[in-house]
C-alpha positions as CSV (number, residue, x, y, z in Angstrom):
1,X,17.2,1.0,-23.8
2,X,20.4,2.8,-24.9
3,X,22.6,4.0,-22.1
4,X,22.3,7.6,-23.1
5,X,18.5,7.4,-22.8
6,X,18.7,5.8,-19.4
7,X,21.2,8.5,-18.3
8,X,18.9,11.3,-19.6
9,X,15.9,9.8,-17.8
10,X,17.9,9.4,-14.5
11,X,19.0,13.0,-14.7
12,X,15.4,14.2,-15.3
13,X,14.1,12.2,-12.3
14,X,17.1,13.3,-10.1
15,X,16.3,16.9,-11.0
16,X,12.6,16.4,-10.1
17,X,13.5,14.7,-6.8
18,X,15.9,17.5,-5.8
19,X,13.2,20.1,-6.5
20,X,10.7,18.0,-4.6
21,X,12.9,17.7,-1.5
22,X,13.7,21.4,-1.6
23,X,10.2,22.8,-2.4
24,X,7.8,20.3,-1.0
25,X,6.0,21.9,1.9
26,X,7.7,25.2,1.3
27,X,6.1,26.5,-1.9
28,X,2.4,26.3,-2.5
29,X,2.8,25.4,-6.2
30,X,4.5,22.2,-5.2
31,X,1.3,20.9,-3.8
32,X,0.5,19.9,-7.4
33,X,3.5,17.7,-8.2
34,X,3.4,16.1,-4.8
35,X,0.0,14.6,-5.7
36,X,1.7,11.9,-7.7
37,X,1.3,8.3,-6.4
38,X,3.9,7.9,-3.6
39,X,5.2,4.5,-4.7
40,X,6.7,6.2,-7.8
41,X,9.5,7.5,-5.5
42,X,10.6,3.9,-5.3
43,X,9.4,2.4,-8.6
44,X,10.9,5.0,-10.9
45,X,14.5,5.1,-9.6
46,X,14.6,1.3,-9.1
47,X,13.6,0.9,-12.8
48,X,16.2,3.5,-13.9
49,X,18.9,1.8,-11.9
50,X,18.0,-1.6,-13.4
51,X,17.9,-0.1,-16.9
52,X,21.3,1.5,-16.4
53,X,22.8,-1.8,-15.3
54,X,21.4,-3.6,-18.3
55,X,22.7,-0.9,-20.6
56,X,26.2,-1.3,-19.2
57,X,29.2,0.8,-19.9
58,X,30.3,4.0,-18.1
59,X,27.1,5.8,-19.2
60,X,24.8,3.0,-18.1
61,X,26.6,2.6,-14.8
62,X,26.3,6.4,-14.2
63,X,22.6,6.1,-14.8
64,X,22.4,3.2,-12.4
65,X,24.2,5.1,-9.7
66,X,21.9,8.1,-10.1
67,X,18.9,5.8,-9.9
68,X,20.3,4.1,-6.7
69,X,21.0,7.5,-5.1
70,X,17.5,8.8,-6.0
71,X,16.0,5.6,-4.6
72,X,17.8,6.1,-1.3
73,X,16.9,9.8,-1.1
74,X,13.3,9.5,-2.0
75,X,12.3,6.2,-0.3
76,X,10.8,8.0,2.7
77,X,8.4,9.8,0.3
78,X,6.9,6.5,-0.9
79,X,4.7,5.5,2.0
80,X,6.1,2.0,1.8
81,X,6.2,0.5,5.3
82,X,8.7,-2.5,5.7
83,X,8.0,-2.7,9.4
84,X,4.4,-3.7,8.6
85,X,5.8,-7.1,7.6
86,X,6.8,-7.5,11.2
87,X,3.9,-5.7,12.7
88,X,4.1,-7.1,16.2
89,X,0.3,-7.0,16.7
90,X,-0.6,-8.0,20.3
91,X,-2.4,-11.4,20.5
92,X,-5.4,-10.0,22.4
93,X,-6.6,-6.5,23.4
94,X,-7.2,-5.9,27.1
95,X,-10.7,-5.9,28.4
96,X,-10.7,-2.1,28.8
97,X,-9.7,-1.5,25.2
98,X,-11.9,0.9,23.2
99,X,-13.0,0.1,19.6
100,X,-12.9,3.2,17.6
101,X,-13.5,3.9,13.9
102,X,-12.6,7.0,11.9
103,X,-14.2,7.6,8.5
104,X,-14.7,10.3,5.8
105,X,-18.3,9.6,4.9
106,X,-18.1,11.4,1.5
107,X,-20.7,14.0,2.3
108,X,-23.0,11.9,4.6
109,X,-24.9,9.7,2.2
110,X,-25.6,12.6,-0.2
111,X,-25.3,10.3,-3.1
112,X,-26.0,6.9,-1.5
113,X,-29.0,5.2,0.1
114,X,-29.4,6.5,3.7
115,X,-30.8,3.2,4.9
116,X,-27.7,1.4,3.6
117,X,-25.4,4.1,5.0
118,X,-26.8,3.8,8.5
119,X,-26.9,0.0,8.4
120,X,-23.2,0.1,7.5
121,X,-22.4,2.5,10.4
122,X,-24.3,0.2,12.8
123,X,-22.5,-2.9,11.6
124,X,-19.1,-1.3,12.4
125,X,-20.2,-1.7,16.0
126,X,-17.7,0.8,17.4
127,X,-17.5,2.3,20.9
128,X,-16.4,5.6,19.4
129,X,-17.0,7.0,15.9
130,X,-15.0,9.9,14.4
131,X,-16.9,10.8,11.3
132,X,-16.0,13.5,8.7
133,X,-18.0,15.4,6.1
134,X,-21.2,15.7,8.0
135,X,-22.3,18.0,5.2
136,X,-23.5,18.1,1.6
137,X,-21.4,19.3,-1.3
138,X,-22.5,22.1,-3.6
139,X,-19.8,21.1,-6.2
140,X,-18.7,24.7,-6.5
141,X,-16.0,24.7,-3.9
142,X,-18.5,25.1,-1.0
143,X,-20.5,22.8,1.2
144,X,-23.6,23.0,3.4
145,X,-23.6,21.7,7.0
146,X,-26.5,19.4,7.7
147,X,-28.6,18.3,10.7
148,X,-29.3,14.6,10.8
149,X,-29.3,14.4,14.5
150,X,-32.8,12.9,15.0
151,X,-31.8,9.9,12.8
152,X,-28.4,9.6,14.5
153,X,-30.1,9.4,17.9
154,X,-32.5,6.8,16.6
155,X,-29.7,4.7,15.1
156,X,-27.3,5.1,18.0
157,X,-29.4,5.4,21.2
158,X,-26.6,4.0,23.3
159,X,-24.1,6.7,22.1
160,X,-23.7,10.3,23.1
161,X,-23.3,12.8,20.2
162,X,-21.1,15.8,19.6
163,X,-21.2,17.7,16.3
164,X,-19.4,20.7,15.1
165,X,-17.8,22.1,11.9
166,X,-19.0,19.2,9.7
167,X,-17.7,16.6,12.1
168,X,-19.5,14.0,14.2
169,X,-18.2,12.1,17.3
170,X,-20.4,9.3,18.7
171,X,-19.4,7.6,21.9
172,X,-20.7,4.8,24.1
173,X,-18.3,6.2,26.7
174,X,-19.5,9.3,28.7
175,X,-18.4,12.5,27.1
176,X,-16.5,14.4,29.7
177,X,-15.9,17.5,27.7
178,X,-16.0,19.1,24.2
179,X,-13.0,21.3,24.0
180,X,-12.6,24.3,21.7
181,X,-9.7,24.0,19.2
182,X,-7.5,26.5,17.4
183,X,-7.9,24.2,14.3
184,X,-11.2,25.1,12.7
185,X,-11.7,21.7,11.0
186,X,-11.1,19.6,14.2
187,X,-13.5,18.4,16.9
188,X,-11.9,17.5,20.2
189,X,-14.0,15.3,22.5
190,X,-12.7,14.1,25.8
191,X,-14.1,10.7,26.8
192,X,-14.3,9.2,30.3
193,X,-13.2,5.6,30.6
194,X,-14.7,3.2,33.2
195,X,-11.7,3.8,35.5
196,X,-12.3,7.6,35.3
197,X,-9.2,8.2,33.2
198,X,-9.7,10.4,30.1
199,X,-8.9,9.8,26.5
200,X,-9.0,12.9,24.3
201,X,-10.1,12.3,20.7
202,X,-9.3,14.7,17.8
203,X,-11.6,14.2,14.9
204,X,-9.7,15.9,12.0
205,X,-10.5,17.0,8.4
206,X,-7.8,18.9,6.7
207,X,-9.0,20.9,3.6
208,X,-8.3,19.3,0.2
209,X,-5.6,20.9,-2.0
210,X,-7.6,21.9,-5.1
211,X,-10.9,22.3,-6.8
212,X,-11.7,20.0,-9.7
213,X,-11.8,22.7,-12.4
214,X,-9.7,23.3,-15.4
215,X,-6.0,24.0,-14.7
216,X,-6.1,26.4,-17.6
217,X,-8.2,28.8,-15.5
218,X,-6.5,31.3,-13.2
219,X,-9.1,30.4,-10.5
220,X,-7.6,26.9,-10.3
221,X,-4.2,28.3,-9.1
222,X,-5.8,30.9,-6.9
223,X,-7.7,28.1,-5.1
224,X,-4.5,26.0,-4.7
225,X,-2.7,29.0,-3.2
226,X,-5.6,29.8,-0.8
227,X,-6.0,26.2,0.2
228,X,-2.3,25.8,0.9
229,X,-2.6,28.8,3.3
230,X,-5.7,27.2,4.9
231,X,-4.0,23.9,5.3
232,X,-0.9,25.5,6.9
233,X,-3.2,27.3,9.4
234,X,-5.1,24.1,10.2
235,X,-1.9,22.1,10.8
236,X,-0.5,24.9,13.0
237,X,-3.7,25.1,15.0
238,X,-3.9,21.3,15.4
239,X,-0.2,21.1,16.5
240,X,-1.0,23.7,19.2
241,X,-4.2,21.9,20.2
242,X,-2.3,18.6,20.6
243,X,0.6,20.2,22.5
244,X,-2.0,21.8,24.9
245,X,-3.7,18.5,25.6
246,X,-2.5,17.0,28.9
247,X,-4.3,13.7,28.6
248,X,-3.5,10.8,26.3
249,X,-4.9,11.5,22.9
250,X,-5.9,9.8,19.7
251,X,-5.8,12.0,16.5
252,X,-7.6,10.6,13.5
253,X,-9.3,11.6,10.3
254,X,-8.9,12.6,6.7
255,X,-5.7,14.7,6.5
256,X,-5.9,14.9,2.7
257,X,-2.1,14.3,2.8
258,X,-0.2,11.4,1.4
259,X,3.4,10.5,2.6
260,X,4.7,12.3,-0.5
261,X,3.2,15.7,0.5
262,X,5.3,18.0,2.6
263,X,2.6,18.2,5.3
264,X,3.3,14.6,6.2
265,X,6.2,16.0,8.3
266,X,3.6,18.0,10.3
267,X,1.6,14.8,10.8
268,X,4.6,12.9,12.1
269,X,5.1,15.6,14.8
270,X,1.6,15.1,16.2
271,X,2.0,11.6,17.6
272,X,2.9,8.0,16.9
273,X,1.6,6.5,13.6
274,X,0.2,3.1,14.1
275,X,0.3,2.2,10.4
276,X,2.7,-0.7,10.8
277,X,0.0,-2.6,12.6
278,X,-2.1,-2.8,9.4
279,X,0.3,-5.5,8.1
280,X,0.4,-3.8,4.7
281,X,3.6,-3.1,3.0
282,X,1.9,-0.2,1.2
283,X,-1.2,0.9,3.1
284,X,-3.8,3.0,1.3
285,X,-7.1,4.6,2.3
286,X,-8.4,6.7,-0.6
287,X,-10.1,5.4,-3.7
288,X,-10.5,1.8,-2.4
289,X,-11.6,0.5,-5.8
290,X,-9.2,-2.0,-7.6
291,X,-6.6,-0.2,-9.7
292,X,-7.1,3.1,-7.8
293,X,-5.4,2.2,-4.5
294,X,-2.4,4.5,-4.7
295,X,-2.8,7.0,-1.8
296,X,-3.1,7.0,1.9
297,X,-4.9,10.2,3.0
298,X,-6.3,9.0,6.3
299,X,-4.1,8.8,9.4
300,X,-4.3,7.7,13.0
301,X,-1.9,8.9,15.6
302,X,-1.5,8.6,19.4
303,X,0.3,10.6,22.1
304,X,2.1,9.0,25.1
305,X,-0.2,7.1,27.3
306,X,-2.5,5.8,24.5
307,X,-1.5,2.3,23.2
308,X,-2.8,0.9,19.9
309,X,-3.4,-2.8,19.9
310,X,-4.8,-3.3,16.4
311,X,-5.3,-1.1,13.4
312,X,-6.7,-1.8,9.9
313,X,-8.5,-0.2,6.9
314,X,-11.9,-1.5,6.1
315,X,-13.7,-1.5,2.8
316,X,-16.5,1.2,2.7
317,X,-18.6,-1.0,0.3
318,X,-19.1,1.8,-2.2
319,X,-20.5,4.2,0.4
320,X,-17.4,6.5,0.3
321,X,-14.1,7.0,-1.5
322,X,-12.3,6.6,1.8
323,X,-11.7,3.4,3.7
324,X,-12.7,3.1,7.3
325,X,-9.9,3.3,9.9
326,X,-10.6,0.8,12.7
327,X,-8.5,0.7,15.8
328,X,-8.5,-0.8,19.4
329,X,-6.8,1.4,21.9
330,X,-6.3,1.5,25.7
331,X,-4.5,3.8,28.1
332,X,-1.2,3.1,29.8
333,X,-0.7,6.2,31.8
334,X,-2.2,9.7,32.1
335,X,-1.0,13.2,32.5
336,X,-2.4,16.2,34.4
337,X,-5.1,18.3,32.8
338,X,-4.1,21.1,30.5
339,X,-4.0,24.6,31.8
340,X,-5.2,26.5,28.8
341,X,-8.0,24.3,27.3
342,X,-11.1,26.1,26.1
343,X,-14.3,24.3,26.6
344,X,-17.5,23.9,24.6
345,X,-20.7,22.5,26.3
346,X,-21.0,18.8,25.5
347,X,-24.2,17.7,23.7
348,X,-25.5,14.6,25.3
């Protein structure tokens, strides 16, 4: 590649990166460019730096320097997790550890065999299930809440059930409380452990950024703008809910947010991300099919007092476009109960 071409490409990428760092999370339109596969924030500048070095000369070296600077500036957007190579997973989980899974079910076996779906859920054999999209899609930007509780009770007789807002939490542990949340797409369920301590679980589903309609239609951009506002409101409500929680908490679900999207900063403020325990240099959770594994949209976080021992993504075997998050967690310490929590009656 001629040095001039390498320099031009480095300038274009640098301009994009500057705009991304300035506008990401601040301007609703930038939700669209931020949907690119996050590894590009490492791959593109690394390639440009290499091409600049190969081209040589002052122009080529300038291109290489721009590529190196862009690599340093954008690496945090990539979702690449070097610490995962030294994950420090504990050898064994304590006897009181809780096995929990979180999974976006892709509209609750709407397009899959229900028997196979429920068999898969049972085979996960979790103490606690945080399940999203307890609903059916109308494919017009709306969805319909469903009631599959009789089958849930038959399939999980040893679990207690809480449902709300298209979310399901199943628990072998006693449900101590179901707490109202400011976030309208979150279900908080407080669970009582055998030693009477409480673990709060936040089952989260942040709205997706767009509708799959033609970008040539004005409706496409109206939806992006409205959903950006909805997402901001959800994140603000969730942040307030977690701040008000005075017991150790686990926050998990489908955040519809990759590390390259500005809202990832909001996620980081909620709690500690356990992703390094996956052992994956580049962990992904959406579109688990080969060749499509470019995004992590599902997250799992804990607040002080909750300790994660293991964390991995499991193949959904074609039942959903989201991988299953599987974790073992136990409590270290506890905090006094919150003063302002609002409560919903638990459904046992």
